[in-house]
C-alpha positions in Angstrom: -24.9 35.8 9.7 -22.6 33.1 8.4 -19.5 32.4 10.4 -17.6 31.8 7.2 -16.9 35.6 6.8 -15.3 35.6 10.2 -12.9 32.8 9.5 -9.2 33.8 9.2 -7.8 33.8 5.7 -5.7 30.7 6.6 -8.9 28.7 7.5 -10.6 29.7 4.3 -7.6 28.5 2.4 -7.5 25.3 4.3 -11.2 24.7 3.6 -10.6 25.3 -0.1 -7.7 22.9 -0.1 -9.8 20.2 1.5 -12.4 20.5 -1.2 -9.8 20.5 -3.9 -8.0 17.6 -2.5 -11.2 15.5 -2.2 -11.9 16.1 -5.9 -8.3 15.5 -6.9 -8.2 12.3 -4.9 -11.2 10.7 -6.7 -9.8 11.8 -10.1 -6.2 11.0 -9.4 -6.8 7.5 -7.9 -7.5 6.0 -11.3 -4.7 8.0 -12.8 -2.3 6.4 -10.3 -3.6 2.9 -11.1 -3.1 3.6 -14.9 0.6 4.3 -14.3 0.9 0.7 -13.2 -0.8 -0.7 -16.3 1.4 -3.4 -17.8 3.2 -4.2 -14.6 2.5 -7.6 -13.1 2.1 -8.8 -9.5 2.0 -12.5 -8.5 -1.3 -13.8 -7.0 -0.6 -16.8 -4.8 -4.2 -17.8 -4.6 -4.8 -18.0 -8.3 -1.1 -18.9 -8.9 -0.8 -16.5 -11.8 0.4 -13.0 -12.6 -2.1 -10.1 -12.4 -1.9 -6.8 -14.2 -1.7 -4.3 -11.3 -4.0 -1.7 -12.9 -6.7 -4.3 -13.6 -6.3 -6.0 -10.2 -6.8 -2.7 -8.2 -9.9 -1.6 -10.1 -11.5 -5.1 -9.7 -12.0 -5.0 -5.9 -11.4 -2.4 -3.2 -10.1 -5.3 -1.0 -7.3 -5.9 -3.5 -3.9 -4.4 -2.7 -0.3 -4.7 -3.9 2.9 -5.3 -1.9 6.3 -4.6 -3.3 9.1 -7.0 -2.1 11.8 -5.6 0.2 14.3 -5.9 -2.7 12.1 -3.6 -4.8 12.1 -6.1 -7.7 8.8 -8.1 -7.4 5.2 -7.4 -6.5 2.6 -9.6 -4.9 -1.2 -9.3 -5.4 -3.1 -9.8 -2.1 -6.7 -9.6 -1.1 -8.0 -8.7 2.4 -10.6 -11.4 2.5 -8.1 -14.0 1.4 -5.7 -13.0 4.2 -8.4 -13.4 6.9 -9.4 -16.7 5.4 -5.8 -18.0 5.6 -5.1 -16.8 9.1 -8.4 -17.9 10.5 -7.9 -20.7 13.1 -10.4 -23.2 11.6 -10.1 -26.0 14.1 -11.2 -23.6 16.9 -14.2 -22.7 14.8 -15.0 -26.3 14.0 -14.7 -27.8 17.5 -15.6 -24.9 19.8 -17.3 -22.2 17.6 -14.6 -19.7 18.4 -13.8 -17.2 15.7 -10.1 -16.4 16.1 -7.3 -15.4 13.8 -3.6 -16.3 14.1 -1.5 -13.4 15.2 2.0 -13.6 16.6 3.9 -11.9 19.4 7.6 -11.5 20.0 9.5 -13.8 22.2 12.3 -12.0 24.1 14.2 -15.2 24.4 14.2 -18.2 22.1 13.8 -20.7 24.9 10.2 -22.1 24.5 9.1 -20.1 27.5 5.6 -18.8 27.2 5.8 -16.8 30.5 4.4 -13.3 30.5 7.9 -12.0 31.1 9.1 -13.6 27.9 6.3 -12.4 25.6 6.1 -8.9 24.3 2.4 -8.2 23.4 2.9 -4.5 22.5 3.1 -5.3 18.8 0.9 -7.8 16.8 2.4 -9.6 13.8 0.8 -11.6 11.0 2.2 -13.6 8.1 1.3 -12.7 4.6 2.1 -13.6 1.0 3.6 -16.7 -0.6 6.8 -16.4 1.5 4.8 -16.1 4.8 6.5 -12.7 5.4 6.1 -11.5 9.0 4.7 -8.0 9.2 3.5 -5.7 11.9 -0.3 -5.8 11.7 -1.3 -2.4 10.3 -4.0 -0.5 12.2 -6.2 -0.6 9.1 -5.9 -4.4 8.6 -9.2 -5.7 9.8 -12.1 -7.5 8.2 -14.0 -5.1 5.9 -11.4 -2.4 6.3 -11.0 0.5 4.0 -7.5 0.1 2.7 -5.4 3.3 2.3 -5.1 4.5 -1.2 -3.5 3.9 -3.6 -3.4 0.4 -2.1 0.2 -0.1 -3.2 2.6 -0.8 -0.4 6.3 -1.7 0.1 7.9 -3.9 2.7 10.2 -1.9 5.0 12.4 -3.7 7.5 11.2 -3.2 11.0 13.3 -5.3 13.5 14.8 -8.8 14.1 13.0 -10.9 16.7 14.5 -13.9 18.4 11.3 -16.0 18.0 7.5 -15.8 17.7 4.7 -17.1 19.8 1.3 -17.8 18.2 -2.0 -16.8 19.8 -2.9 -20.5 19.3 -0.6 -21.5 22.1 -0.8 -18.3 24.2 -4.6 -18.1 24.4 -5.9 -21.5 23.3 -3.5 -24.1 24.7 -6.2 -25.8 26.8 -8.5 -26.1 23.8 -5.8 -27.7 21.8 -4.9 -30.1 24.6 -8.5 -31.1 24.8 -8.7 -31.7 21.0 -5.5 -33.8 21.2 -6.9 -35.9 24.0 -10.2 -36.4 22.2 -8.4 -37.5 19.0 -6.3 -40.0 21.1 -9.5 -41.6 22.4 -11.0 -41.8 18.9 -7.9 -43.5 17.6 -7.8 -46.0 20.5 -11.5 -46.9 19.8 -10.8 -47.2 16.1 -7.8 -49.5 16.6 -9.3 -51.3 19.6 -6.2 -50.8 21.7 -5.5 -49.3 25.2 -5.3 -45.5 25.3 -1.7 -45.5 26.6 -0.6 -47.3 23.5 -1.6 -44.5 21.2 1.3 -42.2 20.3 0.3 -38.7 21.4 3.0 -37.2 19.1 0.8 -37.9 16.0 -1.9 -35.6 17.4 0.3 -32.6 17.9 -1.7 -29.8 16.3 0.7 -27.0 17.3 3.8 -26.1 15.2 7.1 -25.8 16.9 7.6 -22.3 15.4 4.4 -21.3 17.2 5.9 -21.2 20.7 9.3 -19.4 21.0 11.2 -22.2 19.2 12.4 -20.7 15.9 15.6 -22.1 14.6 17.0 -18.7 13.8 16.0 -15.0 14.4 13.1 -13.7 12.2 13.2 -10.5 10.2 9.9 -8.5 10.5 8.6 -5.8 8.3 6.1 -2.9 8.1 3.9 -2.0 5.3 4.3 1.6 4.0 2.4 3.2 1.2 4.6 3.3 -1.9 3.3 6.6 -3.2 3.3 8.9 -0.2 5.3 11.5 -2.1 2.5 11.7 -4.7 0.0 13.1 -2.1 2.6 15.4 -0.6 3.3 16.8 -4.1 -0.5 17.2 -4.8 -1.0 19.0 -1.5 1.9 21.4 -2.2 0.6 22.0 -5.8 -2.9 22.9 -4.4 -1.4 25.3 -1.9 0.5 27.1 -4.8 -2.6 27.2 -6.9 -4.8 28.7 -4.2 -2.1 31.3 -3.3 -1.9 32.3 -7.0 -5.7 32.6 -7.4 -6.2 34.6 -4.2 -3.4 37.1 -4.7 -4.4 40.6 -5.9 -0.9 41.4 -7.1 1.8 39.4 -8.9 4.6 39.2 -6.3 8.0 37.9 -7.2 7.1 34.7 -5.2 4.0 34.2 -7.4 6.0 34.7 -10.6 8.6 32.2 -9.4 5.9 29.6 -8.6 4.5 29.9 -12.1 7.8 28.8 -13.5 7.4 25.4 -12.0 6.6 22.5 -14.4 3.2 21.0 -13.6 0.5 19.1 -15.4 -0.5 20.6 -18.7 2.7 22.6 -18.9 4.1 23.0 -22.4 7.7 22.0 -22.5 10.6 21.3 -24.8 13.8 19.2 -24.6 16.6 17.9 -26.8 16.4 14.2 -27.7 19.3 11.8 -28.1 19.7 12.7 -31.7 20.0 16.4 -30.9 16.5 17.2 -32.2 14.4 19.8 -30.3 11.2 18.2 -29.2 8.0 19.7 -27.7 5.0 18.4 -25.9 2.5 18.7 -23.0 3.1 17.3 -19.5 0.5 14.6 -18.8 1.7 13.2 -15.5 4.6 12.6 -13.2 6.3 9.4 -12.0 5.8 8.3 -8.4 9.2 9.7 -7.5 8.4 13.0 -9.1 11.7 13.2 -11.0 10.3 12.4 -14.5 7.3 13.5 -16.6 5.1 11.7 -19.1 4.8 13.9 -22.1 2.2 13.7 -24.9 2.5 12.8 -27.7 4.7 10.8 -29.9 4.3 11.2 -33.7 1.2 9.6 -35.0 -0.2 9.1 -31.5 -2.9 10.8 -29.5 -3.6 11.0 -25.8 -4.8 7.6 -24.5 -3.1 5.5 -27.2 -0.7 2.8 -26.0 2.9 4.0 -25.8 1.8 7.5 -26.8 3.9 9.4 -24.2 7.6 10.2 -23.8 9.2 9.7 -20.4 11.7 12.5 -19.8 13.6 13.6 -16.7 12.4 17.0 -15.4 16.0 18.2 -15.3 16.1 17.9 -19.1 13.0 20.0 -19.7 12.6 23.7 -20.5 9.2 25.3 -19.6 7.4 27.0 -22.5 4.1 27.8 -20.8 2.9 27.2 -17.2 0.2 24.5 -17.2 -2.9 26.1 -15.9 -5.3 25.8 -18.8 -5.5 27.3 -22.3 -6.6 30.8 -21.3 -3.4 31.2 -19.2 -1.1 30.1 -21.9 -2.3 32.2 -24.8 -2.5 36.0 -25.0 -6.0 37.4 -25.5 -6.4 39.1 -28.9 -7.6 42.7 -28.8 -11.0 43.4 -30.5 -11.1 46.7 -32.2 
C-alpha cells in the first residue's frame, strides 16, 4: 500500500506546493526577464550597454548587478570573472591554476602575519569599478547562478586593508620569478646582476599586502527579487487551501478578495474616467500591477499595459480562470 495515504494533510499540501512551485518557477523565470526588457546594463567586456532581458536569456552564466545607489546596472558573466581573476603568471611559469581572492587585514600595517589576516571571509573584485564583494557560496566555475540572476550590492563592512592570495600563498613563487627576470635582464644588457634595479621587476601590487591608502568598503550580493518568490509561495498556499476546502469559510472568502494575476479590476484615471482591465503581472516590489490592455492594443504588444498602484484598484472578479468569474447558465 502506498505511504502517500498515510501522510499528514500538511505533508500532502507541502508536496503539492513543491510541484506547483517547480512549474511556476520555469514559467515565471522568463516572465521576470521580460519585466526588465528595455532596461540596459553596462557590459565592461564588450564596452557597451546590453538589454537586460536579452542578456539573461543568451547565456545561463550571464547575470546582472545593480549598483549600491540603485541607479545603474552592470552586465557580468561568470566565465569572464574567472578569466579576469585568474593568476596567469602562476599558470604560465609554474602550471598552477589559482584565482585571486583577498582577505581582510586587521591592521593596515603591511604585516602578513597570521594574527593580522582574517581568513574567515573570502573577497573578490568584480565589475568595471573593481568592487570588493564577499565571494558568494555559488560563485565557482560552472556554477548554477541563483535565479533570476539579478542581484543588488548591499554594504557589508569596512575593512582597513586587503591581502591577496598572491602574496599570502605564492610569495616564494613571485620572488623566484623576480630573480629569474633580473638574471635575464643582466644577460640582455651584459651588466653585473647587482646593477639591475630589482624594483622594475616587482610583480606584486602595493594594495595586495595590507597597504591600502584608505579603508575599503565591501559588499554582498543579494537577489534583487526575493520578494517575488515569497509572494508566489504565499499565493500557492492560498490556492491550495481554497481548492482543498470543503466549505467556504470566512477566511477563504477573504482570501478570494485579494487581487492576483488574471483578476478583473477597475480604477479611475487622472481624467476621472473609470477604466477596466485584467491584471497581467506585478512589479518586483509587489505594490503595482501591469494591467492589459490599452485601447487598440492586445496582450504582447509593446506598451500595451497600464502600470497602476494596487491601492488605486477595485476588484471586480478574483483571477482564477474564466469558469470562476462567470456564473454558469442554467439549462432547462
